PDB file of the backbone (N, CA, C, O) and the ligand in Angstrom, with CONECT records:
HET     ZN  A 101       1
ATOM      1  N   UNK A   1     382.453 115.621  99.626  1.00  0.00           N
ATOM      2  CA  UNK A   1     381.949 114.243  99.828  1.00  0.00           C
ATOM      3  C   UNK A   1     382.885 113.243  99.166  1.00  0.00           C
ATOM      4  O   UNK A   1     383.225 113.371  97.989  1.00  0.00           O
ATOM      5  N   UNK A   2     383.287 112.263  99.931  1.00  0.00           N
ATOM      6  CA  UNK A   2     384.178 111.254  99.380  1.00  0.00           C
ATOM      7  C   UNK A   2     383.379 110.203  98.614  1.00  0.00           C
ATOM      8  O   UNK A   2     382.208 109.955  98.901  1.00  0.00           O
ATOM      9  N   UNK A   3     384.030 109.602  97.651  1.00  0.00           N
ATOM     10  CA  UNK A   3     383.373 108.499  96.954  1.00  0.00           C
ATOM     11  C   UNK A   3     384.361 107.365  96.733  1.00  0.00           C
ATOM     12  O   UNK A   3     385.537 107.461  97.086  1.00  0.00           O
ATOM     13  N   UNK A   4     383.855 106.288  96.138  1.00  0.00           N
ATOM     14  CA  UNK A   4     384.666 105.088  95.966  1.00  0.00           C
ATOM     15  C   UNK A   4     385.911 105.378  95.119  1.00  0.00           C
ATOM     16  O   UNK A   4     386.972 104.792  95.333  1.00  0.00           O
ATOM     17  N   UNK A   5     385.761 106.283  94.167  1.00  0.00           N
ATOM     18  CA  UNK A   5     386.879 106.624  93.304  1.00  0.00           C
ATOM     19  C   UNK A   5     388.022 107.244  94.121  1.00  0.00           C
ATOM     20  O   UNK A   5     389.198 106.953  93.903  1.00  0.00           O
ATOM     21  N   UNK A   6     387.636 108.098  95.058  1.00  0.00           N
ATOM     22  CA  UNK A   6     388.606 108.743  95.929  1.00  0.00           C
ATOM     23  C   UNK A   6     389.365 107.694  96.749  1.00  0.00           C
ATOM     24  O   UNK A   6     390.586 107.768  96.891  1.00  0.00           O
ATOM     25  N   UNK A   7     388.631 106.724  97.280  1.00  0.00           N
ATOM     26  CA  UNK A   7     389.246 105.677  98.098  1.00  0.00           C
ATOM     27  C   UNK A   7     390.209 104.828  97.262  1.00  0.00           C
ATOM     28  O   UNK A   7     391.302 104.487  97.714  1.00  0.00           O
ATOM     29  N   UNK A   8     389.790 104.495  96.044  1.00  0.00           N
ATOM     30  CA  UNK A   8     390.668 103.717  95.169  1.00  0.00           C
ATOM     31  C   UNK A   8     391.907 104.518  94.796  1.00  0.00           C
ATOM     32  O   UNK A   8     393.001 103.964  94.688  1.00  0.00           O
ATOM     33  N   UNK A   9     391.736 105.817  94.600  1.00  0.00           N
ATOM     34  CA  UNK A   9     392.861 106.681  94.278  1.00  0.00           C
ATOM     35  C   UNK A   9     393.875 106.692  95.423  1.00  0.00           C
ATOM     36  O   UNK A   9     395.083 106.606  95.200  1.00  0.00           O
ATOM     37  N   UNK A  10     393.368 106.797  96.643  1.00  0.00           N
ATOM     38  CA  UNK A  10     394.269 106.766  97.800  1.00  0.00           C
ATOM     39  C   UNK A  10     394.998 105.434  97.891  1.00  0.00           C
ATOM     40  O   UNK A  10     396.192 105.388  98.186  1.00  0.00           O
ATOM     41  N   UNK A  11     394.268 104.345  97.632  1.00  0.00           N
ATOM     42  CA  UNK A  11     394.882 103.017  97.677  1.00  0.00           C
ATOM     43  C   UNK A  11     395.960 102.900  96.595  1.00  0.00           C
ATOM     44  O   UNK A  11     397.013 102.303  96.817  1.00  0.00           O
ATOM     45  N   UNK A  12     395.684 103.473  95.429  1.00  0.00           N
ATOM     46  CA  UNK A  12     396.655 103.476  94.335  1.00  0.00           C
ATOM     47  C   UNK A  12     397.954 104.165  94.732  1.00  0.00           C
ATOM     48  O   UNK A  12     399.043 103.656  94.467  1.00  0.00           O
ATOM     49  N   UNK A  13     397.829 105.325  95.369  1.00  0.00           N
ATOM     50  CA  UNK A  13     399.055 106.047  95.707  1.00  0.00           C
ATOM     51  C   UNK A  13     399.803 105.329  96.835  1.00  0.00           C
ATOM     52  O   UNK A  13     401.033 105.360  96.880  1.00  0.00           O
ATOM     53  N   UNK A  14     399.069 104.685  97.740  1.00  0.00           N
ATOM     54  CA  UNK A  14     399.756 103.876  98.758  1.00  0.00           C
ATOM     55  C   UNK A  14     400.476 102.687  98.111  1.00  0.00           C
ATOM     56  O   UNK A  14     401.584 102.335  98.515  1.00  0.00           O
ATOM     57  N   UNK A  15     399.852 102.080  97.120  1.00  0.00           N
ATOM     58  CA  UNK A  15     400.468 100.925  96.456  1.00  0.00           C
ATOM     59  C   UNK A  15     401.808 101.332  95.850  1.00  0.00           C
ATOM     60  O   UNK A  15     402.779 100.579  95.920  1.00  0.00           O
ATOM     61  N   UNK A  16     401.860 102.525  95.254  1.00  0.00           N
ATOM     62  CA  UNK A  16     403.115 103.010  94.676  1.00  0.00           C
ATOM     63  C   UNK A  16     404.149 103.205  95.768  1.00  0.00           C
ATOM     64  O   UNK A  16     405.307 102.812  95.629  1.00  0.00           O
ATOM     65  N   UNK A  17     403.704 103.826  96.868  1.00  0.00           N
ATOM     66  CA  UNK A  17     404.626 104.090  97.965  1.00  0.00           C
ATOM     67  C   UNK A  17     405.150 102.793  98.585  1.00  0.00           C
ATOM     68  O   UNK A  17     406.315 102.705  98.972  1.00  0.00           O
ATOM     69  N   UNK A  18     404.280 101.796  98.672  1.00  0.00           N
ATOM     70  CA  UNK A  18     404.670 100.525  99.289  1.00  0.00           C
ATOM     71  C   UNK A  18     405.316  99.579  98.282  1.00  0.00           C
ATOM     72  O   UNK A  18     405.748  98.480  98.631  1.00  0.00           O
ATOM     73  N   UNK A  19     405.376 100.026  97.020  1.00  0.00           N
ATOM     74  CA  UNK A  19     405.946  99.219  95.948  1.00  0.00           C
ATOM     75  C   UNK A  19     405.283  97.845  95.817  1.00  0.00           C
ATOM     76  O   UNK A  19     405.949  96.817  95.694  1.00  0.00           O
ATOM     77  N   UNK A  20     403.984  97.866  95.846  1.00  0.00           N
ATOM     78  CA  UNK A  20     403.230  96.646  95.575  1.00  0.00           C
ATOM     79  C   UNK A  20     402.289  96.940  94.408  1.00  0.00           C
ATOM     80  O   UNK A  20     401.921  98.089  94.164  1.00  0.00           O
ATOM     81  N   UNK A  21     401.912  95.889  93.698  1.00  0.00           N
ATOM     82  CA  UNK A  21     400.979  96.126  92.594  1.00  0.00           C
ATOM     83  C   UNK A  21     399.780  95.201  92.687  1.00  0.00           C
ATOM     84  O   UNK A  21     399.800  94.083  92.170  1.00  0.00           O
ATOM     85  N   UNK A  22     398.743  95.674  93.348  1.00  0.00           N
ATOM     86  CA  UNK A  22     397.521  94.879  93.417  1.00  0.00           C
ATOM     87  C   UNK A  22     396.957  94.672  92.022  1.00  0.00           C
ATOM     88  O   UNK A  22     397.044  95.555  91.168  1.00  0.00           O
ATOM     89  N   UNK A  23     396.381  93.501  91.797  1.00  0.00           N
ATOM     90  CA  UNK A  23     395.778  93.241  90.492  1.00  0.00           C
ATOM     91  C   UNK A  23     394.582  94.168  90.295  1.00  0.00           C
ATOM     92  O   UNK A  23     394.377  94.719  89.213  1.00  0.00           O
ATOM     93  N   UNK A  24     393.805  94.328  91.348  1.00  0.00           N
ATOM     94  CA  UNK A  24     392.728  95.311  91.282  1.00  0.00           C
ATOM     95  C   UNK A  24     392.361  95.767  92.683  1.00  0.00           C
ATOM     96  O   UNK A  24     392.607  95.073  93.670  1.00  0.00           O
ATOM     97  N   UNK A  25     391.775  96.934  92.744  1.00  0.00           N
ATOM     98  CA  UNK A  25     391.330  97.496  94.017  1.00  0.00           C
ATOM     99  C   UNK A  25     389.833  97.744  93.878  1.00  0.00           C
ATOM    100  O   UNK A  25     389.384  98.469  92.990  1.00  0.00           O
ATOM    101  N   UNK A  26     389.079  97.129  94.771  1.00  0.00           N
ATOM    102  CA  UNK A  26     387.628  97.274  94.699  1.00  0.00           C
ATOM    103  C   UNK A  26     387.089  97.910  95.972  1.00  0.00           C
ATOM    104  O   UNK A  26     387.636  97.724  97.059  1.00  0.00           O
ATOM    105  N   UNK A  27     386.031  98.647  95.819  1.00  0.00           N
ATOM    106  CA  UNK A  27     385.338  99.199  96.986  1.00  0.00           C
ATOM    107  C   UNK A  27     383.932  98.634  96.928  1.00  0.00           C
ATOM    108  O   UNK A  27     383.211  98.843  95.952  1.00  0.00           O
ATOM    109  N   UNK A  28     383.546  97.927  97.961  1.00  0.00           N
ATOM    110  CA  UNK A  28     382.200  97.359  97.951  1.00  0.00           C
ATOM    111  C   UNK A  28     381.650  97.240  99.360  1.00  0.00           C
ATOM    112  O   UNK A  28     382.388  97.372 100.337  1.00  0.00           O
ATOM    113  N   UNK A  29     380.379  96.993  99.462  1.00  0.00           N
ATOM    114  CA  UNK A  29     379.766  96.830 100.770  1.00  0.00           C
ATOM    115  C   UNK A  29     380.328  95.595 101.445  1.00  0.00           C
ATOM    116  O   UNK A  29     380.317  94.501 100.882  1.00  0.00           O
ATOM    117  N   UNK A  30     380.817  95.786 102.651  1.00  0.00           N
ATOM    118  CA  UNK A  30     381.280  94.647 103.449  1.00  0.00           C
ATOM    119  C   UNK A  30     380.688  94.869 104.825  1.00  0.00           C
ATOM    120  O   UNK A  30     380.708  95.988 105.336  1.00  0.00           O
ATOM    121  N   UNK A  31     380.170  93.831 105.421  1.00  0.00           N
ATOM    122  CA  UNK A  31     379.526  94.044 106.713  1.00  0.00           C
ATOM    123  C   UNK A  31     380.376  93.558 107.873  1.00  0.00           C
ATOM    124  O   UNK A  31     380.235  94.046 108.994  1.00  0.00           O
ATOM    125  N   UNK A  32     381.261  92.594 107.612  1.00  0.00           N
ATOM    126  CA  UNK A  32     381.998  92.019 108.735  1.00  0.00           C
ATOM    127  C   UNK A  32     383.462  92.418 108.793  1.00  0.00           C
ATOM    128  O   UNK A  32     384.138  92.177 109.793  1.00  0.00           O
ATOM    129  N   UNK A  33     383.945  93.024 107.729  1.00  0.00           N
ATOM    130  CA  UNK A  33     385.358  93.409 107.704  1.00  0.00           C
ATOM    131  C   UNK A  33     385.511  94.800 107.105  1.00  0.00           C
ATOM    132  O   UNK A  33     384.605  95.320 106.454  1.00  0.00           O
ATOM    133  N   UNK A  34     386.676  95.387 107.341  1.00  0.00           N
ATOM    134  CA  UNK A  34     386.972  96.692 106.738  1.00  0.00           C
ATOM    135  C   UNK A  34     387.685  96.517 105.408  1.00  0.00           C
ATOM    136  O   UNK A  34     387.673  97.412 104.562  1.00  0.00           O
ATOM    137  N   UNK A  35     388.300  95.371 105.233  1.00  0.00           N
ATOM    138  CA  UNK A  35     389.007  95.154 103.983  1.00  0.00           C
ATOM    139  C   UNK A  35     389.461  93.720 103.883  1.00  0.00           C
ATOM    140  O   UNK A  35     389.426  92.973 104.861  1.00  0.00           O
ATOM    141  N   UNK A  36     389.895  93.333 102.677  1.00  0.00           N
ATOM    142  CA  UNK A  36     390.449  92.003 102.509  1.00  0.00           C
ATOM    143  C   UNK A  36     391.432  92.031 101.347  1.00  0.00           C
ATOM    144  O   UNK A  36     391.434  92.941 100.518  1.00  0.00           O
ATOM    145  N   UNK A  37     392.267  90.997 101.320  1.00  0.00           N
ATOM    146  CA  UNK A  37     393.252  90.876 100.254  1.00  0.00           C
ATOM    147  C   UNK A  37     393.253  89.428  99.809  1.00  0.00           C
ATOM    148  O   UNK A  37     393.546  88.534 100.604  1.00  0.00           O
ATOM    149  N   UNK A  38     392.930  89.187  98.558  1.00  0.00           N
ATOM    150  CA  UNK A  38     392.873  87.807  98.080  1.00  0.00           C
ATOM    151  C   UNK A  38     394.252  87.343  97.665  1.00  0.00           C
ATOM    152  O   UNK A  38     395.135  88.157  97.397  1.00  0.00           O
ATOM    153  N   UNK A  39     394.438  86.025  97.612  1.00  0.00           N
ATOM    154  CA  UNK A  39     395.735  85.487  97.213  1.00  0.00           C
ATOM    155  C   UNK A  39     396.057  85.854  95.765  1.00  0.00           C
ATOM    156  O   UNK A  39     397.218  85.829  95.357  1.00  0.00           O
ATOM    157  N   UNK A  40     395.036  86.192  95.000  1.00  0.00           N
ATOM    158  CA  UNK A  40     395.278  86.578  93.604  1.00  0.00           C
ATOM    159  C   UNK A  40     395.630  88.057  93.466  1.00  0.00           C
ATOM    160  O   UNK A  40     395.891  88.537  92.363  1.00  0.00           O
ATOM    161  N   UNK A  41     395.635  88.782  94.594  1.00  0.00           N
ATOM    162  CA  UNK A  41     396.071  90.170  94.522  1.00  0.00           C
ATOM    163  C   UNK A  41     394.968  91.200  94.400  1.00  0.00           C
ATOM    164  O   UNK A  41     395.224  92.355  94.059  1.00  0.00           O
ATOM    165  N   UNK A  42     393.755  90.793  94.675  1.00  0.00           N
ATOM    166  CA  UNK A  42     392.661  91.765  94.659  1.00  0.00           C
ATOM    167  C   UNK A  42     392.442  92.298  96.068  1.00  0.00           C
ATOM    168  O   UNK A  42     392.203  91.539  97.007  1.00  0.00           O
ATOM    169  N   UNK A  43     392.527  93.599  96.194  1.00  0.00           N
ATOM    170  CA  UNK A  43     392.300  94.242  97.486  1.00  0.00           C
ATOM    171  C   UNK A  43     390.884  94.819  97.479  1.00  0.00           C
ATOM    172  O   UNK A  43     390.501  95.568  96.579  1.00  0.00           O
ATOM    173  N   UNK A  44     390.124  94.451  98.500  1.00  0.00           N
ATOM    174  CA  UNK A  44     388.758  94.948  98.611  1.00  0.00           C
ATOM    175  C   UNK A  44     388.650  95.814  99.856  1.00  0.00           C
ATOM    176  O   UNK A  44     389.098  95.435 100.937  1.00  0.00           O
ATOM    177  N   UNK A  45     388.050  96.977  99.683  1.00  0.00           N
ATOM    178  CA  UNK A  45     387.881  97.913 100.796  1.00  0.00           C
ATOM    179  C   UNK A  45     386.393  98.121 101.046  1.00  0.00           C
ATOM    180  O   UNK A  45     385.600  98.211 100.109  1.00  0.00           O
ATOM    181  N   UNK A  46     386.027  98.195 102.317  1.00  0.00           N
ATOM    182  CA  UNK A  46     384.617  98.372 102.667  1.00  0.00           C
ATOM    183  C   UNK A  46     384.153  99.782 102.309  1.00  0.00           C
ATOM    184  O   UNK A  46     384.831 100.763 102.616  1.00  0.00           O
ATOM    185  N   UNK A  47     383.010  99.874 101.666  1.00  0.00           N
ATOM    186  CA  UNK A  47     382.474 101.180 101.273  1.00  0.00           C
ATOM    187  C   UNK A  47     382.248 102.079 102.488  1.00  0.00           C
ATOM    188  O   UNK A  47     382.311 103.303 102.374  1.00  0.00           O
ATOM    189  N   UNK A  48     381.985 101.480 103.648  1.00  0.00           N
ATOM    190  CA  UNK A  48     381.767 102.285 104.860  1.00  0.00           C
ATOM    191  C   UNK A  48     383.005 103.061 105.291  1.00  0.00           C
ATOM    192  O   UNK A  48     382.912 103.977 106.107  1.00  0.00           O
ATOM    193  N   UNK A  49     384.151 102.702 104.751  1.00  0.00           N
ATOM    194  CA  UNK A  49     385.369 103.451 105.074  1.00  0.00           C
ATOM    195  C   UNK A  49     385.249 104.914 104.651  1.00  0.00           C
ATOM    196  O   UNK A  49     385.927 105.791 105.185  1.00  0.00           O
ATOM    197  N   UNK A  50     384.368 105.154 103.678  1.00  0.00           N
ATOM    198  CA  UNK A  50     384.185 106.523 103.204  1.00  0.00           C
ATOM    199  C   UNK A  50     383.656 107.432 104.303  1.00  0.00           C
ATOM    200  O   UNK A  50     383.757 108.656 104.218  1.00  0.00           O
ATOM    201  N   UNK A  51     383.095 106.819 105.329  1.00  0.00           N
ATOM    202  CA  UNK A  51     382.602 107.621 106.450  1.00  0.00           C
ATOM    203  C   UNK A  51     383.618 107.698 107.589  1.00  0.00           C
ATOM    204  O   UNK A  51     383.369 108.327 108.618  1.00  0.00           O
ATOM    205  N   UNK A  52     384.763 107.050 107.389  1.00  0.00           N
ATOM    206  CA  UNK A  52     385.785 107.042 108.442  1.00  0.00           C
ATOM    207  C   UNK A  52     386.831 108.126 108.190  1.00  0.00           C
ATOM    208  O   UNK A  52     386.922 108.698 107.103  1.00  0.00           O
ATOM    209  N   UNK A  53     387.606 108.383 109.224  1.00  0.00           N
ATOM    210  CA  UNK A  53     388.675 109.371 109.109  1.00  0.00           C
ATOM    211  C   UNK A  53     389.754 108.896 108.135  1.00  0.00           C
ATOM    212  O   UNK A  53     389.976 107.697 107.966  1.00  0.00           O
ATOM    213  N   UNK A  54     390.415 109.857 107.504  1.00  0.00           N
ATOM    214  CA  UNK A  54     391.493 109.529 106.579  1.00  0.00           C
ATOM    215  C   UNK A  54     392.536 108.628 107.234  1.00  0.00           C
ATOM    216  O   UNK A  54     393.042 107.702 106.599  1.00  0.00           O
ATOM    217  N   UNK A  55     392.860 108.889 108.490  1.00  0.00           N
ATOM    218  CA  UNK A  55     393.909 108.117 109.161  1.00  0.00           C
ATOM    219  C   UNK A  55     393.489 106.655 109.298  1.00  0.00           C
ATOM    220  O   UNK A  55     394.326 105.756 109.218  1.00  0.00           O
ATOM    221  N   UNK A  56     392.195 106.417 109.505  1.00  0.00           N
ATOM    222  CA  UNK A  56     391.738 105.033 109.601  1.00  0.00           C
ATOM    223  C   UNK A  56     391.708 104.381 108.222  1.00  0.00           C
ATOM    224  O   UNK A  56     392.038 103.203 108.078  1.00  0.00           O
ATOM    225  N   UNK A  57     391.314 105.148 107.215  1.00  0.00           N
ATOM    226  CA  UNK A  57     391.342 104.624 105.839  1.00  0.00           C
ATOM    227  C   UNK A  57     392.760 104.192 105.473  1.00  0.00           C
ATOM    228  O   UNK A  57     392.971 103.116 104.914  1.00  0.00           O
ATOM    229  N   UNK A  58     393.728 105.054 105.801  1.00  0.00           N
ATOM    230  CA  UNK A  58     395.117 104.726 105.491  1.00  0.00           C
ATOM    231  C   UNK A  58     395.540 103.431 106.167  1.00  0.00           C
ATOM    232  O   UNK A  58     396.211 102.593 105.565  1.00  0.00           O
ATOM    233  N   UNK A  59     395.143 103.278 107.410  1.00  0.00           N
ATOM    234  CA  UNK A  59     395.488 102.085 108.168  1.00  0.00           C
ATOM    235  C   UNK A  59     394.964 100.823 107.476  1.00  0.00           C
ATOM    236  O   UNK A  59     395.702  99.853 107.305  1.00  0.00           O
ATOM    237  N   UNK A  60     393.698 100.842 107.085  1.00  0.00           N
ATOM    238  CA  UNK A  60     393.112  99.665 106.439  1.00  0.00           C
ATOM    239  C   UNK A  60     393.770  99.427 105.077  1.00  0.00           C
ATOM    240  O   UNK A  60     394.092  98.292 104.725  1.00  0.00           O
ATOM    241  N   UNK A  61     393.963 100.500 104.323  1.00  0.00           N
ATOM    242  CA  UNK A  61     394.582 100.385 102.995  1.00  0.00           C
ATOM    243  C   UNK A  61     395.987  99.789 103.107  1.00  0.00           C
ATOM    244  O   UNK A  61     396.329  98.847 102.392  1.00  0.00           O
ATOM    245  N   UNK A  62     396.789 100.344 104.003  1.00  0.00           N
ATOM    246  CA  UNK A  62     398.171  99.862 104.146  1.00  0.00           C
ATOM    247  C   UNK A  62     398.185  98.422 104.643  1.00  0.00           C
ATOM    248  O   UNK A  62     398.978  97.608 104.168  1.00  0.00           O
ATOM    249  N   UNK A  63     397.316  98.104 105.594  1.00  0.00           N
ATOM    250  CA  UNK A  63     397.236  96.736 106.108  1.00  0.00           C
ATOM    251  C   UNK A  63     396.979  95.743 104.964  1.00  0.00           C
ATOM    252  O   UNK A  63     397.691  94.750 104.816  1.00  0.00           O
ATOM    253  N   UNK A  64     395.961  96.029 104.173  1.00  0.00           N
ATOM    254  CA  UNK A  64     395.624  95.085 103.102  1.00  0.00           C
ATOM    255  C   UNK A  64     396.701  95.040 102.025  1.00  0.00           C
ATOM    256  O   UNK A  64     397.038  93.963 101.534  1.00  0.00           O
ATOM    257  N   UNK A  65     397.242  96.188 101.655  1.00  0.00           N
ATOM    258  CA  UNK A  65     398.279  96.202 100.615  1.00  0.00           C
ATOM    259  C   UNK A  65     399.535  95.464 101.068  1.00  0.00           C
ATOM    260  O   UNK A  65     400.192  94.800 100.267  1.00  0.00           O
ATOM    261  N   UNK A  66     399.866  95.581 102.350  1.00  0.00           N
ATOM    262  CA  UNK A  66     401.069  94.895 102.840  1.00  0.00           C
ATOM    263  C   UNK A  66     400.924  93.375 102.769  1.00  0.00           C
ATOM    264  O   UNK A  66     401.917  92.649 102.728  1.00  0.00           O
ATOM    265  N   UNK A  67     399.689  92.907 102.755  1.00  0.00           N
ATOM    266  CA  UNK A  67     399.477  91.462 102.618  1.00  0.00           C
ATOM    267  C   UNK A  67     399.936  90.956 101.254  1.00  0.00           C
ATOM    268  O   UNK A  67     400.135  89.755 101.072  1.00  0.00           O
ATOM    269  N   UNK A  68     400.105  91.860 100.302  1.00  0.00           N
ATOM    270  CA  UNK A  68     400.637  91.443  99.003  1.00  0.00           C
ATOM    271  C   UNK A  68     402.113  91.083  99.139  1.00  0.00           C
ATOM    272  O   UNK A  68     402.663  90.348  98.319  1.00  0.00           O
ATOM    273  N   UNK A  69     402.745  91.611 100.187  1.00  0.00           N
ATOM    274  CA  UNK A  69     404.146  91.285 100.428  1.00  0.00           C
ATOM    275  C   UNK A  69     404.307  90.245 101.524  1.00  0.00           C
ATOM    276  O   UNK A  69     405.159  89.362 101.428  1.00  0.00           O
ATOM    277  N   UNK A  70     403.497  90.346 102.554  1.00  0.00           N
ATOM    278  CA  UNK A  70     403.560  89.418 103.682  1.00  0.00           C
ATOM    279  C   UNK A  70     402.151  88.886 103.939  1.00  0.00           C
ATOM    280  O   UNK A  70     401.272  89.649 104.338  1.00  0.00           O
ATOM    281  N   UNK A  71     401.925  87.597 103.719  1.00  0.00           N
ATOM    282  CA  UNK A  71     400.559  87.075 103.807  1.00  0.00           C
ATOM    283  C   UNK A  71     400.020  86.902 105.230  1.00  0.00           C
ATOM    284  O   UNK A  71     398.823  86.683 105.416  1.00  0.00           O
ATOM    285  N   UNK A  72     400.888  86.997 106.223  1.00  0.00           N
ATOM    286  CA  UNK A  72     400.433  86.770 107.598  1.00  0.00           C
ATOM    287  C   UNK A  72     400.563  88.044 108.429  1.00  0.00           C
ATOM    288  O   UNK A  72     400.840  89.118 107.894  1.00  0.00           O
ATOM    289  N   UNK A  73     400.363  87.918 109.731  1.00  0.00           N
ATOM    290  CA  UNK A  73     400.491  89.073 110.628  1.00  0.00           C
ATOM    291  C   UNK A  73     401.712  88.912 111.532  1.00  0.00           C
ATOM    292  O   UNK A  73     401.685  89.313 112.696  1.00  0.00           O
ATOM    293  N   UNK A  74     402.754  88.339 111.008  1.00  0.00           N
ATOM    294  CA  UNK A  74     403.961  88.078 111.802  1.00  0.00           C
ATOM    295  C   UNK A  74     404.794  89.331 112.039  1.00  0.00           C
ATOM    296  O   UNK A  74     404.352  90.454 111.795  1.00  0.00           O
ATOM    297  N   UNK A  75     406.004  89.104 112.518  1.00  0.00           N
ATOM    298  CA  UNK A  75     406.859  90.232 112.915  1.00  0.00           C
ATOM    299  C   UNK A  75     407.205  91.153 111.768  1.00  0.00           C
ATOM    300  O   UNK A  75     407.220  92.373 111.926  1.00  0.00           O
ATOM    301  N   UNK A  76     407.485  90.567 110.602  1.00  0.00           N
ATOM    302  CA  UNK A  76     407.825  91.398 109.449  1.00  0.00           C
ATOM    303  C   UNK A  76     406.637  92.289 109.068  1.00  0.00           C
ATOM    304  O   UNK A  76     406.791  93.477 108.786  1.00  0.00           O
ATOM    305  N   UNK A  77     405.454  91.679 109.071  1.00  0.00           N
ATOM    306  CA  UNK A  77     404.250  92.440 108.739  1.00  0.00           C
ATOM    307  C   UNK A  77     404.086  93.623 109.688  1.00  0.00           C
ATOM    308  O   UNK A  77     403.833  94.749 109.257  1.00  0.00           O
ATOM    309  N   UNK A  78     404.232  93.354 110.982  1.00  0.00           N
ATOM    310  CA  UNK A  78     404.052  94.420 111.973  1.00  0.00           C
ATOM    311  C   UNK A  78     405.127  95.498 111.844  1.00  0.00           C
ATOM    312  O   UNK A  78     404.853  96.681 112.044  1.00  0.00           O
ATOM    313  N   UNK A  79     406.336  95.089 111.514  1.00  0.00           N
ATOM    314  CA  UNK A  79     407.417  96.064 111.342  1.00  0.00           C
ATOM    315  C   UNK A  79     407.116  96.987 110.161  1.00  0.00           C
ATOM    316  O   UNK A  79     407.314  98.199 110.248  1.00  0.00           O
ATOM    317  N   UNK A  80     406.638  96.411 109.061  1.00  0.00           N
ATOM    318  CA  UNK A  80     406.312  97.227 107.889  1.00  0.00           C
ATOM    319  C   UNK A  80     405.139  98.153 108.188  1.00  0.00           C
ATOM    320  O   UNK A  80     405.129  99.316 107.785  1.00  0.00           O
ATOM    321  N   UNK A  81     404.167  97.623 108.891  1.00  0.00           N
ATOM    322  CA  UNK A  81     403.007  98.440 109.240  1.00  0.00           C
ATOM    323  C   UNK A  81     403.430  99.617 110.126  1.00  0.00           C
ATOM    324  O   UNK A  81     402.986 100.747 109.925  1.00  0.00           O
ATOM    325  N   UNK A  82     404.281  99.339 111.091  1.00  0.00           N
ATOM    326  CA  UNK A  82     404.761 100.388 111.988  1.00  0.00           C
ATOM    327  C   UNK A  82     405.529 101.463 111.221  1.00  0.00           C
ATOM    328  O   UNK A  82     405.453 102.648 111.547  1.00  0.00           O
ATOM    329  N   UNK A  83     406.272 101.033 110.195  1.00  0.00           N
ATOM    330  CA  UNK A  83     407.056 101.983 109.410  1.00  0.00           C
ATOM    331  C   UNK A  83     406.158 103.005 108.708  1.00  0.00           C
ATOM    332  O   UNK A  83     406.551 104.156 108.517  1.00  0.00           O
ATOM    333  N   UNK A  84     404.963 102.582 108.330  1.00  0.00           N
ATOM    334  CA  UNK A  84     404.083 103.468 107.562  1.00  0.00           C
ATOM    335  C   UNK A  84     402.944 104.056 108.380  1.00  0.00           C
ATOM    336  O   UNK A  84     402.506 105.180 108.134  1.00  0.00           O
ATOM    337  N   UNK A  85     402.471 103.292 109.348  1.00  0.00           N
ATOM    338  CA  UNK A  85     401.363 103.760 110.210  1.00  0.00           C
ATOM    339  C   UNK A  85     401.818 103.592 111.666  1.00  0.00           C
ATOM    340  O   UNK A  85     401.424 102.638 112.336  1.00  0.00           O
ATOM    341  N   UNK A  86     402.646 104.521 112.149  1.00  0.00           N
ATOM    342  CA  UNK A  86     403.286 104.338 113.462  1.00  0.00           C
ATOM    343  C   UNK A  86     402.292 104.125 114.617  1.00  0.00           C
ATOM    344  O   UNK A  86     402.608 103.453 115.599  1.00  0.00           O
ATOM    345  N   UNK A  87     401.102 104.698 114.491  1.00  0.00           N
ATOM    346  CA  UNK A  87     400.146 104.606 115.601  1.00  0.00           C
ATOM    347  C   UNK A  87     399.151 103.465 115.425  1.00  0.00           C
ATOM    348  O   UNK A  87     398.104 103.461 116.073  1.00  0.00           O
ATOM    349  N   UNK A  88     399.456 102.494 114.560  1.00  0.00           N
ATOM    350  CA  UNK A  88     398.449 101.483 114.227  1.00  0.00           C
ATOM    351  C   UNK A  88     397.953 100.689 115.434  1.00  0.00           C
ATOM    352  O   UNK A  88     396.823 100.202 115.437  1.00  0.00           O
ATOM    353  N   UNK A  89     398.802 100.557 116.463  1.00  0.00           N
ATOM    354  CA  UNK A  89     398.371  99.759 117.613  1.00  0.00           C
ATOM    355  C   UNK A  89     397.202 100.395 118.363  1.00  0.00           C
ATOM    356  O   UNK A  89     396.522  99.729 119.144  1.00  0.00           O
ATOM    357  N   UNK A  90     396.976 101.674 118.124  1.00  0.00           N
ATOM    358  CA  UNK A  90     395.852 102.332 118.790  1.00  0.00           C
ATOM    359  C   UNK A  90     394.568 102.173 117.974  1.00  0.00           C
ATOM    360  O   UNK A  90     393.489 102.558 118.425  1.00  0.00           O
ATOM    361  N   UNK A  91     394.692 101.603 116.767  1.00  0.00           N
ATOM    362  CA  UNK A  91     393.529 101.435 115.908  1.00  0.00           C
ATOM    363  C   UNK A  91     393.050  99.986 115.969  1.00  0.00           C
ATOM    364  O   UNK A  91     393.806  99.071 116.296  1.00  0.00           O
ATOM    365  N   UNK A  92     391.808  99.813 115.653  1.00  0.00           N
ATOM    366  CA  UNK A  92     391.194  98.497 115.793  1.00  0.00           C
ATOM    367  C   UNK A  92     390.586  98.064 114.465  1.00  0.00           C
ATOM    368  O   UNK A  92     389.687  98.716 113.935  1.00  0.00           O
ATOM    369  N   UNK A  93     391.085  96.970 113.947  1.00  0.00           N
ATOM    370  CA  UNK A  93     390.612  96.504 112.642  1.00  0.00           C
ATOM    371  C   UNK A  93     389.330  95.659 112.769  1.00  0.00           C
ATOM    372  O   UNK A  93     388.624  95.438 111.785  1.00  0.00           O
ATOM    373  N   UNK A  94     389.049  95.205 113.966  1.00  0.00           N
ATOM    374  CA  UNK A  94     387.848  94.383 114.111  1.00  0.00           C
ATOM    375  C   UNK A  94     386.622  95.273 114.005  1.00  0.00           C
ATOM    376  O   UNK A  94     386.624  96.424 114.440  1.00  0.00           O
ATOM    377  N   UNK A  95     385.606  94.723 113.432  1.00  0.00           N
ATOM    378  CA  UNK A  95     384.406  95.509 113.157  1.00  0.00           C
ATOM    379  C   UNK A  95     383.277  95.098 114.052  1.00  0.00           C
ATOM    380  O   UNK A  95     382.868  93.938 114.091  1.00  0.00           O
ATOM    381  N   UNK A  96     382.784  96.073 114.770  1.00  0.00           N
ATOM    382  CA  UNK A  96     381.624  95.771 115.609  1.00  0.00           C
ATOM    383  C   UNK A  96     380.396  96.181 114.834  1.00  0.00           C
ATOM    384  O   UNK A  96     380.320  97.288 114.301  1.00  0.00           O
ATOM    385  N   UNK A  97     379.460  95.301 114.777  1.00  0.00           N
ATOM    386  CA  UNK A  97     378.274  95.523 113.945  1.00  0.00           C
ATOM    387  C   UNK A  97     377.456  96.753 114.341  1.00  0.00           C
ATOM    388  O   UNK A  97     376.437  97.044 113.716  1.00  0.00           O
TER     389      UNK A  97
HETATM  390 ZN    ZN A 101     395.447  91.213 107.823  1.00  0.00          ZN2+
END
């Protein structure tokens, strides 16, 4: 059984790989999004991710962590995302209730 600690641990190891240093990584209930990244460097991950596949967790984690380097979804952001999650275009970040 996965727990919030496991998710934060995965986010931690991705942060090292992506060479970013989030101020903090939180896992909490979110109903409308899978994750967020604040301008102050706090990455928040939806607790419901614990019920998702590892590959989807990685996608959300990498997406939010990359915002620490690129604040928008422009070409650089997409290039970095592709470098780490090559199949990201087949995944959907929008959350249907
Ligand atoms: Zn984003």
